[in-house]
N, C-alpha and C positions, 0 to 999 in steps of 0.2 A: 504494500500500500504506500509506503514511504517513497519507493522508487517511482511509482506512477505519479504521485503528487509532485515530487521533485522534477520529473520530466515535464509535466504540465507547466510548472512554475518557470522552468528554464525556457521552455518553448514560447510561453507568453512574453517573457522578457525579451527574447530575441526578436519576436515579431513586433513588439512595441518599439524597440530600438530601431528596427529597419523602417517602420512607418515614420518615426521621427526623422530619420535621415532623409527619406524621400520628401517629406514635408518641408524640410529646412533647406532643400537645394535651391540655389540662386541661379540656376541655369537659365539664361535669357536668350539663348539661341532660338531663332525663329524656325520652327519645323518646316520642311519643304512642302508638306500638304497645305499649311496655312499660306505660305507665299504663293503657291499655285492657285489657291482659292481666291486670294486677293487679286492676283493678276487676271484671272478669269473674269471676276466681277468687273474690274476696270475695263476689260475688253468688251464685256456686254454693255456697259454704260456707253462706251465710245460708239459701239455699233448702233445703239438706240438713238444717240444724238445724230449720227450720220443718216439714219433712216427717217428721222423726224418724229420718232415716237415720244421723245422727251425733248425739252428745251435745253439749250446749251448751259444755262444757269443751273438747271436741275442736275445735269451731269457733273458740273463743278461741285455742287453740294454733295452728291453721292461720293465723288472721289475724295473730298475732304473727310467724309465720314469713314471711308475705308482707311485713310491715313490715321485718323484718330483711333480706329480699332487696332491697327498695327502698334501704335504707340502704347495703348493701354495694355496690350498683351505682352509687349516687351517689358513693361514695368511690373506687371502682375502675374505673368506666367500664362500657361495654357491649360485649360481644363483637360481632365483625363478622358471624358466622354460626355455625352449628352443624354438627358432624360433617363427614364427607367426602362424603356423598350418593351417590346412584346405587347403593346396596347394595354399596359397596366396604368391607365389614367393619363397618358400623354400620347401625342401623335394622332394617328388615324382613329384610334378607338376612344377619343376624348369624350364623345357624347354618350358613351355607354352608361 
């Protein structure tokens, strides 16, 4: 019984220390997926301006917003994921 208890205690200590290490990381490198997403969005805005779907000033506002998003995430990091998934209260199954 003491072995099991000590194993559980050591395991929980190791897991809590690793969680602390990941939470304390100050890595501010922009992931490639985020850079690709921002560039794609800017391209879509540029295309919408050229096609006349939005005005030039609206395109400028969108691009300023994208730059603010980049700055925010450089300062505050990037989330691990989004939502709860599998229609458990978010996404397509929201009205359930």
